PAFIFI-84973 format. One record per residue (C-alpha): x, z, y; residue in one letter. Coordinates in steps of 0.05 Angstrom, whole numbers, padded with zeros to 5 digits, always signed. Each point is the difference from the previous one (the first is absolute). Layout:
XZYA
...
% end
This chain:
-00491-00811-02290M
+00073+00030-00006L
+00023+00029-00059Q
+00030+00068+00001P
+00078-00005-00004T
+00014+00075-00011I
-00025+00031-00064S
-00026+00076+00002I
+00061+00026-00038P
+00044-00033+00056S
-00046+00030+00052F
+00009+00070-00031L
+00075-00010-00005I
+00005-00017+00078L
-00045+00056+00017V
+00047+00049-00039L
+00059-00028+00033L
-00025+00003+00066L
-00027+00073-00009G
+00068+00020-00027Y
+00036-00026+00058L
-00051+00030+00048G
-00009-00064+00043V
-00034+00011+00067P
-00074-00012+00009L
+00002-00068+00032W
+00040-00022-00059L
-00054+00023-00047W
-00051-00035+00046T
+00035-00067-00007I
+00011+00006-00074Y
-00078+00019-00007L
-00025-00062+00042A
+00048-00044-00043A
-00029+00024-00064V
-00071-00007+00033L
+00018-00070+00015F
+00029-00017-00064I
-00063+00025-00042F
-00049-00037+00051N
-00033+00064+00017S
-00069-00010+00029P
-00016+00004+00075F
-00032+00067+00002W
+00062+00034-00038L
+00046-00033+00061W
-00043+00029+00050G
+00001+00069-00032L
+00076-00007-00009F
+00006-00019+00072G
-00039+00056+00027I
+00047+00051-00039I
+00063-00034+00017A
-00016-00001+00075V
-00019+00073-00006M
+00057+00024-00037L
+00061-00048+00034N
-00029+00004+00076L
+00023+00067+00020S
-00054+00007+00061L
-00051-00017-00047V
+00022+00045-00056R
+00010+00059+00046R
-00075-00005+00024S
-00036-00016-00061L
+00043+00039-00055I
+00050+00045+00020T
-00037+00042+00054A
-00056+00014-00047P
+00050+00015-00055I
+00038+00048+00051M
-00070+00033+00023R
-00014+00012-00076A
+00063+00030-00017I
-00002+00049+00055Q
-00073+00017-00024R
+00015+00011-00066F
+00071+00027+00002N
+00033-00057-00036V
+00071+00015+00019L
+00028+00067+00011P
-00003+00036+00066K
+00064+00027+00025I
+00008+00066+00039S
+00057+00008+00051E
+00043+00045-00043T
-00014-00057-00053E
+00024-00052+00046K
+00063+00037+00012A
+00017+00010-00071A
-00011-00076-00015I
+00035-00026+00059E
+00060+00044-00013A
+00058-00042-00029G
+00005-00071-00018T
-00030-00048-00053V
+00059-00024-00045W
+00000-00026-00070V
-00063+00033-00019E
-00036-00046+00044G
+00023-00056-00046E
-00044+00025-00061F
-00063+00010+00044F
+00014-00077+00020S
-00012-00016-00072G
+00054-00050+00008A
+00066+00041+00001P
+00059-00036+00030N
+00041+00014-00065L
+00064-00030+00032T
-00010+00055+00056R
-00005+00054-00046L
+00058-00025-00041A
+00045-00008+00065E
-00013+00063+00036Q
+00065+00034+00021P
+00039+00046-00047Y
+00041+00052+00027P
+00068+00017-00017Q
+00040+00067+00012L
+00052-00010+00049T
+00076+00034-00011P
-00014+00050+00051E
-00062+00022-00034I
+00032-00003-00067Q
+00056+00046+00026A
-00056+00050+00026F
-00028+00002-00069L
+00061+00013-00034D
+00025+00051+00053G
-00049+00047+00031P
-00054-00013-00045V
+00039+00011-00058E
+00028+00060+00030Q
-00067+00038+00016V
-00025-00017-00068C
+00064+00036-00028R
-00008+00060+00041M
-00068+00029-00037A
-00034-00013-00065T
-00070-00009-00001D
-00005+00065-00043W
+00043+00039+00051E
-00047-00021+00057I
-00062+00026-00042Y
+00030+00058-00011R
+00020+00015+00071R
-00075-00029+00024K
+00044-00038+00051D
+00056-00048+00011L
+00063+00048+00010P
+00025+00009+00069P
+00063-00050-00003Q
-00044-00055-00026V
-00046+00011+00062W
+00064-00006+00039Q
+00024-00055-00029Y
-00064-00039+00003L
+00005+00013+00075K
+00073-00014+00006Q
-00006-00072-00027E
-00065-00018+00036R
-00043+00001-00064F
-00061+00018+00047F
+00015-00057+00050G
+00014-00053-00051M
-00058-00044+00035M
+00021+00019+00069I
+00043-00053+00039P
+00071+00013+00013T
-00006-00002+00073E
-00039+00071-00010Y
+00052+00026-00051G
-00039-00025-00063G
+00025-00038-00059L
-00039-00064+00020G
-00017-00017-00070F
-00050-00053-00021S
-00058+00014-00044N
+00035-00024-00058L
+00058+00048+00013A
-00044+00062+00006Y
-00033-00022-00061S
+00059-00008-00044T
+00026+00069+00025V
-00071+00032-00018M
+00008-00028-00071V
+00065+00032-00015K
-00022+00064+00037L
-00065-00006-00042A
+00042-00006-00069S
+00033+00066+00022R
-00058+00047+00021S
-00074-00013+00030F
+00023+00054+00052I
+00046-00045+00028H
-00049-00057+00013T
-00056+00047+00028A
+00049+00031+00046T
+00037-00068+00023V
-00062-00047-00002G
-00049+00039+00046V
+00057+00001+00058T
+00006-00079-00008N
-00067-00027-00017S
-00063+00031+00033L
+00024+00049+00052G
+00012+00011+00069P
+00064-00048-00004A
-00036-00060-00023K
-00059+00012+00048L
+00054+00005+00057L
+00039-00064-00023L
-00065-00036+00003N
-00038+00027+00056Y
+00046+00055+00041G
+00013-00008+00073T
+00073-00008+00016A
+00006+00075+00024A
-00026+00024-00068Q
+00049-00047-00037K
+00057+00021+00036D
-00012+00074-00010Y
-00033+00009-00068Y
+00033-00060-00046L
+00074+00026+00006P
-00023+00070-00011R
-00039-00021-00064L
+00056-00048-00026A
+00051+00060+00007R
-00055+00047-00035G
+00004+00041+00058D
-00077-00008-00005E
-00043+00010-00066I
-00062-00045+00010P
-00065+00002-00033C
-00061-00036+00007F
-00066+00033+00003A
-00060-00038-00019L
-00038+00024-00063T
-00050+00057+00012E
-00050+00039-00051P
-00057-00045+00025Q
+00042-00071+00008A
+00043-00021-00054G
-00005-00073-00019S
-00055-00006+00059D
+00054+00019+00049A
-00042-00028+00053A
-00042+00062-00002S
+00048+00047+00023I
-00025+00057+00040T
+00065+00024+00029S
-00014-00003+00078E
+00041-00013+00063G
-00034+00010+00067I
+00033-00029+00068V
+00002+00050+00056F
+00038+00008+00064R
+00047+00058+00009G
+00010+00049+00056E
+00058-00040+00017D
-00038-00066+00008G
+00031-00033-00062K
-00047-00020-00060L
+00005+00037-00067Y
-00030-00007-00065L
-00030+00068-00032R
+00003-00012-00081L
-00033+00035-00055N
+00005-00019-00069F
+00002+00019-00070R
+00044-00049-00053K
+00021+00004-00073R
+00041-00033-00050Y
+00055-00009+00059I
+00065-00020-00033T
+00057+00037+00036L
-00052+00037+00035G
+00026+00072-00011A
+00064-00016+00026I
-00009-00053+00057A
+00023+00003+00072T
-00039-00063+00020L
-00073-00015-00016I
-00030-00068+00003G
-00074+00023+00008L
-00061-00049-00009A
-00063+00031+00040C
-00061-00028+00041K
+00010+00003+00067L
-00052+00020+00053R
+00006-00014+00071D
-00057+00039+00032P
+00014-00018+00072E
+00028-00069-00018N
+00070+00022+00022L
+00030-00057-00035L
-00054-00054+00021G
-00016-00015-00072K
-00068+00035-00002G
-00013+00067-00029E
+00005-00016-00074Q
+00071-00031-00003V
+00004+00001-00073G
+00051+00008-00052I
+00073+00019+00031T
+00065+00012-00024C
+00040+00058+00034V
+00067+00028-00008L
-00003+00074+00001V
+00066+00040-00002P
-00011+00055-00059A
+00020+00059+00049D
-00052-00012+00041T
-00046+00062+00013P
-00063-00004-00042G
+00034-00040-00062V
-00007+00031-00065I
+00052-00016-00053L
+00030+00034-00057G
-00043-00006-00058R
+00008-00049-00055R
-00045-00028-00053H
+00020-00004-00076D
-00003-00071-00024P
+00000+00003-00077M
+00060+00052+00014G
+00044-00060+00026V
+00044+00029+00050P
-00002-00044+00057F
-00029+00022+00067Y
-00075-00011+00003N
-00040+00046+00047S
-00058+00013+00042P
+00010+00002+00077I
-00044+00027+00056A
-00005+00001+00072G
-00041+00045+00047E
-00008-00016+00074N
+00069-00041-00004V
+00016-00032+00069V
+00049-00051+00005V
+00007-00055+00060P
-00038-00065+00000V
+00070-00036-00007E
+00007+00031-00071Q
-00055-00053-00022I
+00038-00055-00041I
+00015-00061+00041G
-00029+00037+00063G
-00074-00006+00032V
+00002-00068-00018E
-00001+00013-00073Q
-00056+00056+00004A
-00059-00020-00040G
+00041-00051-00042Q
+00024+00055-00055G
-00043-00034-00061W
+00026-00066+00015K
+00071+00024+00003M
-00007+00045-00065L
-00027-00063-00035M
+00047-00046+00021Q
+00057+00052-00016T
-00027+00014-00068L
-00011-00078-00019A
+00079+00000-00005A
+00012+00067-00025G
-00041-00002-00059R
+00033-00062-00023G
+00073+00026+00006I
+00002+00075-00017S
-00043+00005-00055F
+00026-00060-00040P
+00073+00027+00014A
-00014+00069-00028T
-00040-00028-00059C
+00049-00052-00015T
+00055+00054-00005G
-00042+00041-00044I
-00011-00061-00047A
+00073-00020-00001K
+00017+00071-00020L
-00055+00006-00051V
+00028-00068-00032T
+00072+00028+00001R
-00021+00069-00035V
-00052-00028-00055T
+00041-00059-00022S
+00060+00047-00009A
-00043+00057-00030H
-00031-00052-00050A
+00070-00013-00026T
+00025+00061-00005V
-00055+00042-00026R
-00011-00013-00072R
-00056+00015-00054Q
-00003-00024-00070F
+00071-00021+00003G
-00012-00055+00056L
+00000+00001+00072S
-00069+00012+00022I
+00010-00066+00047G
-00006-00040-00063R
-00077+00024-00017F
-00049-00051+00028E
-00040+00059+00029G
+00059+00013+00047I
+00011-00072+00017E
-00065-00006+00025E
+00004+00050+00055P
+00080-00021+00014L
-00025-00072+00012A
-00049+00024+00054R
+00053+00040+00029I
+00045-00060+00006A
-00053-00052+00019G
-00030+00050+00052F
+00072+00017+00030T
+00022-00076+00010Y
-00070-00013+00030L
+00004+00059+00048M
+00067-00023+00026E
-00023-00069+00009A
-00061+00023+00043A
+00042+00046+00036R
+00055-00050+00019L
-00053-00054+00015Y
-00035+00051+00046T
+00061+00019+00035C
+00017-00064+00019A
-00068-00013+00030A
+00005+00066+00042V
+00071-00019+00026D
-00028-00067+00017Q
-00044+00031+00047G
-00061+00000-00044E
-00044+00065-00002R
-00041-00023-00058P
-00056+00056-00001A
-00034-00022-00063V
+00062-00011-00039V
+00021+00067+00024S
-00063+00032-00035A
+00008-00040-00062I
+00076+00030-00004A
-00025+00069+00018K
-00050-00003-00055Y
+00030-00036-00051H
+00074+00027+00003F
-00026+00070-00011T
-00042-00014-00054E
+00050-00034-00031L
+00047+00052+00008S
-00048+00048-00030R
-00011-00043-00061H
+00076-00011-00007L
+00014+00081+00001I
-00053+00008-00046N
+00029-00048-00047D
+00068+00038+00012G
-00028+00063-00014M
-00031-00025-00067D
+00068-00027-00024I
+00037+00063+00014L
-00054+00039-00034G
+00022+00076-00005G
+00064-00015+00043S
-00045-00020+00060G
-00042+00059+00003I
+00056+00055-00003C
+00027+00010+00073R
+00070+00010+00017G
+00058-00032+00023P
+00003-00044-00055R
-00075-00030+00009N
+00007-00059+00042L
-00075-00020+00005L
-00042+00061+00004A
+00006+00014+00068N
-00015-00071+00018I
-00062+00001-00047Y
-00028+00064+00032T
+00013-00035+00072A
-00035-00062-00020T
-00069+00014+00027P
+00023+00009+00071I
+00018-00067+00020P
-00068-00017-00031I
-00038+00042+00052T
+00042-00011+00062V
-00011-00054+00056E
-00070-00020-00024G
-00025+00027-00074A
+00012-00056-00051N
-00068-00002-00018I
-00022-00023+00072L
+00059-00038+00009T
-00018-00046-00059R
-00078-00001+00012T
-00005-00001+00077M
+00073-00026+00030M
+00026-00048-00048I
-00064-00050-00001F
-00050+00033+00036G
+00041-00009+00066Q
+00041-00056-00030G
-00059-00044-00009A
-00009+00005+00072I
+00068-00004+00034R
+00031-00048-00057C
-00062-00049-00003H
+00012-00065+00038P
-00062+00007+00033Y
-00042+00059-00012V
+00029+00044+00061Y
-00017-00059+00041Q
-00069-00001-00023E
-00008+00070+00004V
+00031+00005+00074T
-00044-00061+00019A
-00065+00033-00023L
+00020+00070+00035Q
+00009-00045+00067T
-00058-00049-00012G
+00050-00059+00004D
-00038-00058-00034V
+00054-00047+00014I
+00060+00043-00036A
-00052+00019-00058F
-00015-00070-00011D
+00073-00022-00002Q
+00012+00057-00050A
-00057-00007-00037L
+00009-00071-00022W
+00069+00005-00009Q
-00019+00061-00048H
-00049-00043-00038M
+00052-00057-00009G
+00047+00051-00028L
-00050+00027-00046F
-00019-00072-00025V
+00069-00015-00017R
+00021+00066-00032N
-00057-00008-00045S
+00025-00070-00022F
+00067+00026-00003R
-00020+00062-00046A
-00040-00039-00048V
+00054-00055-00007L
+00059+00045-00005L
-00040+00042-00050H
-00012-00058-00042L
+00074-00023+00003S
+00026+00068-00004Q
+00034-00007+00069G
+00039-00067-00028M
-00026-00040+00058I
+00033+00041+00050A
+00068-00019+00025R
+00053+00055-00010S
+00060+00008+00047P
+00050+00008-00058V
+00009-00025-00063S
+00020+00032-00066G
-00029+00060-00037P
-00029+00031+00063T
-00040-00060+00025A
-00063+00016-00046K
-00001+00068+00037Y
-00002-00038+00073Y
-00058-00038-00026R
-00037+00059-00023K
+00008+00032+00066L
-00040-00065+00031A
-00052+00010-00057W
-00012+00075+00015A
+00000-00008+00073S
-00053-00057-00002A
-00041+00043-00039T
+00012+00063+00041F
-00016-00036+00063A
-00064-00035-00023S
-00024+00070-00030L
+00017+00034+00062T
-00047-00045+00041D
-00056+00005-00048L
+00008+00075+00010A
-00002-00003+00075L
-00058-00045-00003I
-00039+00032-00046G
+00013+00073+00016L
+00014-00002+00069G
+00012+00064+00041G
-00015+00040-00065S
+00064-00027-00033L
+00046+00056+00025K
-00052+00052-00031R
+00011-00037-00067R
+00065+00038-00009E
+00008-00011-00073T
-00012-00077+00005L
+00049-00001+00058T
+00050+00041-00041G
-00001-00055-00051R
+00015-00057+00059F
+00050+00046+00023A
+00036+00001-00071D
+00001-00078-00004V
+00024-00003+00074L
+00057+00047-00016S
+00028-00028-00067W
+00003-00069+00040L
+00044+00034+00047Y
+00044+00039-00053L
+00005-00069-00044G
+00024-00039+00060T
+00053+00050+00017A
+00022+00003-00073T
+00005-00076+00000L
+00036+00000+00070R
+00053+00050-00026R
+00016-00046-00059F
+00009-00060+00041E
+00044+00039+00055A
+00047+00029-00057E
+00019-00066-00028G
-00054-00007-00054R
+00042+00043-00045N
-00013-00013-00071P
+00004+00072-00025D
-00048+00023+00049D
-00052-00050-00027L
-00034+00051-00049P
-00007+00045+00056L
-00036-00053+00044V
-00040-00018-00057D
-00023+00062-00020W
-00018+00020+00072A
-00037-00066+00011M
-00036+00001-00064Q
-00024+00078+00019Y
-00017-00026+00073S
-00048-00054-00027F
-00031+00051-00049A
-00016+00045+00054Q
-00025-00058+00045I
-00043-00025-00063Q
-00030+00070-00009Q
-00017+00001+00074G
-00039-00061-00005F
-00036+00019-00067E
-00022+00067+00036G
-00022-00042+00061I
-00038-00048-00046F
-00034+00063-00041A
-00024+00030+00063N
-00017-00047+00051F
-00059+00028+00031P
-00036-00067+00029I
-00064-00020-00037P
+00007-00065-00039V
+00072-00008+00018L
+00013+00063-00032G
-00037-00016-00062A
+00045-00064-00005L
+00066+00034+00005F
-00019+00051-00050R
-00017-00052-00047G
+00031-00067-00008P
+00052+00007+00056V
+00023+00065-00032S
+00000-00030-00070A
+00039-00063+00025W
+00048+00046+00030W
+00017+00035-00061R
+00009-00064-00038F
+00045-00028+00052N
+00035+00057+00033P
+00047+00001+00051L
+00046+00047-00032G
+00009+00056-00055S
+00043+00057-00013S
+00071-00015-00014P
+00016+00000-00073S
+00033+00047-00048D
+00060-00048-00009A
+00015-00006+00074L
-00008+00079+00009G
+00049+00009-00059H
+00052-00049+00037Q
-00008+00038+00067L
+00005+00067-00038A
+00061-00023-00044H
+00036-00025+00062A
-00008+00067+00038L
+00041+00040-00057Q
+00060-00043+00009I
+00049+00021+00053P
+00014-00063+00044G
-00024-00044+00050Q
-00078+00000-00009I
-00003+00080-00001R
+00043+00003+00059D
-00029-00056+00041H
-00072+00032-00011L
+00024+00066+00020T
+00045-00019+00063S
+00009+00040+00060H
-00011+00071-00030I
+00041+00064-00006Y
+00039+00001-00073L
+00045+00062+00000P
+00058-00008-00045S
+00018+00065-00019H
-00028+00029-00069P
-00017+00064+00033D
-00056-00037+00034E
-00067-00011-00040A
+00005-00078+00015L
+00064-00006-00008G
+00001+00038-00068R
-00053-00047-00020L
+00035-00060+00020E
+00065+00021-00037Q
-00041+00008-00066A
-00033-00060+00009F
+00061-00046+00003R
+00038+00037-00056L
-00066-00004-00044S
-00001-00074+00011V
+00075-00011-00013A
-00009+00044-00065A
-00057-00043-00021E
+00036-00060-00035D
+00048+00052-00033I
-00060+00045-00033L
-00030-00069-00024K
+00065-00018-00033A
+00002+00064-00041I
-00073-00010-00015K
+00014-00069-00030T
+00056+00031-00034A
-00040+00054-00033S
-00056-00053-00022R
+00055-00041-00031A
+00015+00061-00039G
+00073+00005+00030H
-00020+00067+00031L
-00046+00052-00020P
-00073+00001+00020Q
-00004+00049+00057A
-00009+00000+00080K
+00058-00046+00027P
+00021+00061+00043E
+00018+00042-00060T
+00042-00058-00028L
+00053-00011+00055L
+00060+00026-00045D
-00023-00037-00059A
-00011-00063+00040A
+00071+00005+00029V
+00034+00014-00061A
-00036-00060-00033A
+00015-00046+00060G
-00068-00011+00024V
+00020+00024+00068I
+00057+00023+00040T
+00019+00073+00016L
-00014-00022+00077D
-00073-00019-00020D
-00009+00064-00042A
+00027+00041+00067N
-00049-00044+00042L
-00059+00015-00044V
+00011+00075+00002R
+00009+00001+00069E
-00063-00036+00013A
-00036+00050-00049E
+00027+00055+00040L
-00024-00026+00070V
-00065-00025-00030R
-00015+00064-00025N
+00018+00030+00060D
-00046-00048+00045A
-00060+00014-00039I
+00002+00075+00009Q
-00050+00031+00050V
+00003+00056+00046D
-00010+00073-00022T
-00003+00062+00042F
+00005+00075-00010T
-00058+00042+00019L
+00039+00026+00062E
+00023-00069+00020E
-00075-00029-00002Y
-00026+00051+00042Q
+00054-00006+00051Q
-00028-00031+00065N
-00070-00003-00024Q
-00038+00049+00046P
-00075+00005-00004L
-00031-00031+00065P
-00038+00040+00045E
-00073-00015+00019F
-00005-00029+00073H
-00065-00032+00028S
+00007-00069+00026V
-00031+00013+00062E
+00041+00016+00061Y
-00020+00063+00037R
% end
């Protein structure tokens, strides 16, 4: 009898290797046959192996004996989620971009590291330095709030310089900007006033212009786009209703097709909408409604479906003129209504051919819009908060020291710096993808949720650092109005809670998984062949990812291959480790929970967190590489990546602790969870690293300027930020002089007193020069002015503060 020439450990090592590589089924079959041969297996075992091998490897046999019964069982027990038509439109909206790599469990790290990285053209830089700079100069945020509107000259300038047509091609009179260019303009506008971005953003993102560009007829484009670009038309888009917020597919606004006395086709519209930005002053309404065609005049049946219609605001029956008061933030946000509004059928965006396609149009437009406008606005706010808090922490003193020296202040300063670097990285990463033709729906949902949440965290930290200076409103206060406005983007275009729990992972798991959508589609159509192909490829993927997850965890990712060398290579390896774990857990959740998974929102929210931070971390690494691996940026990268992996670790621990599958759940809650805590993927950034970031922020120069690029920085000390920046620069310049006086005082060369009171004595003793003394005096004057807060007389405070009258919210 032949003796085995392979040992049990060697057998296991080969199994692990084949599983890690994800070899195909036929190779597994050959390997196992070789093992049976080497170990002189009995005839009955060969027979059993042969039967199983034939059943699995011969597709015709497999489909009949295995796949078809599995398919019937899945349909009977609802193992995979069913998809409605509205869900299907949402899932199919946009494209799958790099997020699909994470669902694969084996991301192409080279692809992630080599995604296009955008650069501003000289023409766009000129626009930023010219018209954008000018419009920021024209009114302060405080002035806008006091008048509760942009000044008339600002409205006129925005129209004159085509701010409302940035995304409209030049052939229609617009500026023809890329998404990157538009985004960078929004960053700068946001650093001046939230009102600018709320006003300019809606005209360039989700609105009639965007829908016309993507779906409009030639006649509609030729007529409306030039008018929108010039600002002759002020657009709004009317989607949200009292009973249809995040569940926009449930709108009740109705349009009915009828034939007029002139023989032409018309729509009779009745609608009630709310939360419509620019609604009160709009001249052109993009309306989403459910279209009915009782006489089938369009040839699409009676229930045509959700349709987007262009409605001129002066059409009889349109009711405008009222407005909401969102947190006291004075951008136009309004209810609008219409009673028996009649428009020609040609006002359907895209014409009759696009009747009933409104939901698909909206989902595809939102997929790109969420990923551009929100990140730009929030990044602009983050950069402003970084600039303000770093200067204030240096200028403001307590107990004889700048408050930025205290570790309690360093902690939020480090968060502000790390988040700002990360947000700019993800903004650019996403802009590049959209400009390359991608419409990444899941990434856009990630961007919308996390940019608005990180912005909320940043502004809270900023307000904590400013303390009393942050809560006293007035022209000197740079953060209070942003703080007040922060909840607004949290709620729009899908409330953040639902964005996290339903859209990012709930839809992402179906849309971005390599095989789930194919399986669901095959189940709904009863296509056994398609289901068989997808199912067994899925099973192979699950086996591979399970092996990868275990081995990468045991090796702490070291066996993964990084596309780069140097200090960031370890982070790429951890991305591979986290992705394999995420993908294998996703499959376990899909198999174990089936159609009920989308109702397990706390669980899907944790999966969404893991996916989101995988993306945000990837964007951070791409920025570092694209910007030349600047050593000065490495602490920012380290902080952002360590924070990202700490969030992923937390997400995994939450999944393990709450995995609602019998037996497997107990295993996760016990030994698996304990092992993950013993061998974690990541932990929060250290205090030492936080100190390094906070210190770097409080030094004028390249790091601070690079971190806050492309924002509005007034130079005149009459402006609040200009005054603070001047105090910051002078305070830093005076620091070494004051240190010299302290040293001399401790050595007994000068009296024991505050250095600021010893300037004349220090000059006389030759410790400092007269110029040094004058610099300190100037710094103290400017610093003292910069830390003052606004005050008002009783009469001044009461000005322009009328009490609101009560009005019913219903139209009569």
